N, C-alpha and C positions, 0 to 999 in steps of 0.2 A: 196851399192848394187854392186855386181860384174858385170863386163861388159858382161860376158857370160849370166847372167840372163837377162840383158836388151835385148841382141840380141835374146835370146830365146823367150822372150815375144813379141818382134816385129815380129818375124817370125810367131808365133802362131796367132797374131792379123791379119797379112797379109793373112795367109792361110784362116782364118775364113771369112774375108771380101771377099776374092776371091770366096770361096764356096757360100756365100750368093749372090754375084753378078752373079755367073754362074748358080746356080741351083734353086734359088727361083725366080719365075716369078713376076716381079713388074714393074711399070712404070719407065721410065728412069729418070724422075724428082725425084722420090722417091729414086732411087738408088744414084743419085748425092747428094741429101741431106744427105742420110745415110753415104756416103763416106766422105762428108765434116765434119759431126759430129764426125766420128771416127778419122779422121786426126787431127781435133782440139783437141779432147780428148787425143790422143797420144802425141801431141806436148806439151800440158800442163803437162801431166804425165812425159814426158822426162825432161822438165824444172824443175819440182819439184825434180826429181831423181838426177839431176846434181846440185841442190841447187841454181839455178838461179831464182827461183820463190818461194816466201814464201808459207806458208801453206794456202791453199784455205779456210780452216775452220775459219780463223781469219777474213774473209771478211764478213761485215754485210751490208745489203741493207735496207735502210729506218730507 
C-alpha cells in the first residue's frame, strides 16, 4: 500500500472525526468513547498495513 494512500486515508478519517465532534451534538462521554474506538481501529489498521499484525480474520474466540 503506497504511503500516499495511507496519509490520505488518515487525513480523511481525521476530518470526518473532527466534523462529527464539532457539528453533531452529543454528550462528552460518548464523544470520548467514539474517539477512543476510532483511534484503536486506526492503530490496528495501520499495524496490519505495515505487516506488524497478522490478519484479524484468523483470530477465533471460544
